[in-house]
N, C-alpha and C positions, 0 to 999 in steps of 0.2 A: 503309666504301667509297663515289664520285668513284660521283652520278647523271651519268647521260649520257642528251644529245641529240644529236639530231640531225636537221642542221639539211636544211627542206625538197630546196635543190638540190642535195646528195648522196642523199638519196632518192631525184630520178629519177634519178638517175649510178648507182647500184643498181640502180629498173629495170631503167638504157637495157642495161650492163653486161652482165646473168640475162638479156634477152630474148632481145639480145645470142653468148652461149656456149648456149644453146637451142634458136638456128638452126643453129648449127657441129651439135651437136648435145643429142639429147635428154636428161639428167641438168647435162648442164655445165652445167647456169645455174645447178642447185641444190645444185654441185658449190663454184663462183662460192659460195654464198651462204653456204655450214659452214665455209668457208675462214677468209669475212671476218667473218664469229660469231666462228670463231675467235679470231681480229685484237684483234678489237673485247671483249673478254673481257681481254681479255690490258693491252690500254689498259686498263680501264674499275684493271685490282687494280691494276696497276703507270702511270699514267701521267705521271711522272720518265722510265720510264726511254727513253724519245722520243728525239730528237735536234729542238734549235727547230734550220729552218733558215727562218725568217725572221721577225723579233721577237719574239713567244708561237707561232710557227704556228707546232707539230714533228710531221713525221712517221712513218707506220710502212707498212715494209715488207709489204704481205703474201705466204704459205708458197705455194708452184707455182705463184701466175698472178700479172701482173707492174703489182701494182698499190699504191696507195700513200693510206695516209688520212693524211688531213689533219685537224688537229686545231688546238685552242686551251682551254688551262685557263687557269676561274674562279670564285674560289676555288672553294669541293665540288660543283665541276660542270664533268664534260667536251660540248669543245661540236668534232660533225664535221660540220667545213668540206666540205669533198668524198673523188669518189675512185675519181679520176686513175690513167690506162693510164702506165707510167711509161717511157714513150717520149716524152707527152706532152710540151709546155712547162712547168715545174713553177707552174708564172704563174698559168696557169688561176683556180688558184683566189681570185685577189684580185680577180674580177669573182664574185668569187663568193655573196665577206663575205653 
């Protein structure tokens, strides 16, 4: 299995998104975290499965919540660059490298 590293900007994305959902409904942020964790586990099991959208950067869409997990694969390591809402400009991840 590939090693997985979540970059600091992606960690901040997760914190902000989870807090936003918990503010909307108690426990909803935890549900988002579970969906995100499932998607990250899927990425780790089969990192080549998801489409490359720009050079080496791939995007995996979460189930239930409208977010994309942007990541790259380098050797045996997966780097999660950002977690971005699907309605936002996907090029925002370029600023988060």
